[in-house]
C-alpha positions in Angstrom: -13.5 11.8 7.4 -12.4 9.3 4.7 -13.3 5.7 3.9 -10.5 3.2 3.6 -10.3 0.2 1.3 -7.9 -2.7 0.8 -6.2 -2.9 -2.6 -4.4 -6.1 -3.6 -0.7 -5.6 -4.6 -0.2 -7.4 -7.9 3.6 -6.9 -8.1 5.1 -10.4 -8.0 8.3 -9.1 -6.5 6.5 -8.4 -3.2 4.6 -11.7 -3.0 5.7 -14.3 -0.4 3.5 -17.3 0.0 4.6 -17.7 3.6 3.5 -14.2 4.5 0.1 -14.1 2.7 -1.1 -11.6 0.2 0.3 -8.0 0.4 -2.2 -5.2 0.2 -2.2 -1.4 0.0 -4.5 0.6 2.3 -6.5 2.7 -0.2 -8.4 5.9 0.4 -11.8 5.6 -1.4 -12.8 8.2 -3.9 -9.4 9.9 -4.0 -7.3 7.3 -6.1 -4.7 7.4 -3.3 -3.1 4.6 -1.2 -0.7 4.4 1.7 2.5 2.4 1.4 5.6 2.0 3.5 8.9 3.3 2.2 12.3 3.5 3.8 13.4 7.1 4.2 16.7 7.9 5.9 16.8 4.3 7.2 13.3 4.5 8.8 10.0 2.9 7.6 7.7 5.8 6.7 4.1 5.9 5.5 3.7 7.6 2.1 0.7 8.5 -0.1 0.8 7.6 -3.8 -1.7 7.7 -6.7 -3.2 4.3 -7.2 -3.4 2.9 -10.7 
């Protein structure tokens, strides 16, 4: 099992005051986070190294 954490997205391009603050779902202790990307026209969850 893993522990999850919320990581604030600081990229101003994704901020929309009407929608709230965007976050990544982080995986504690692994420096990884989940994000949604469009792949072949479909939203798909991907893992990436968090900075």
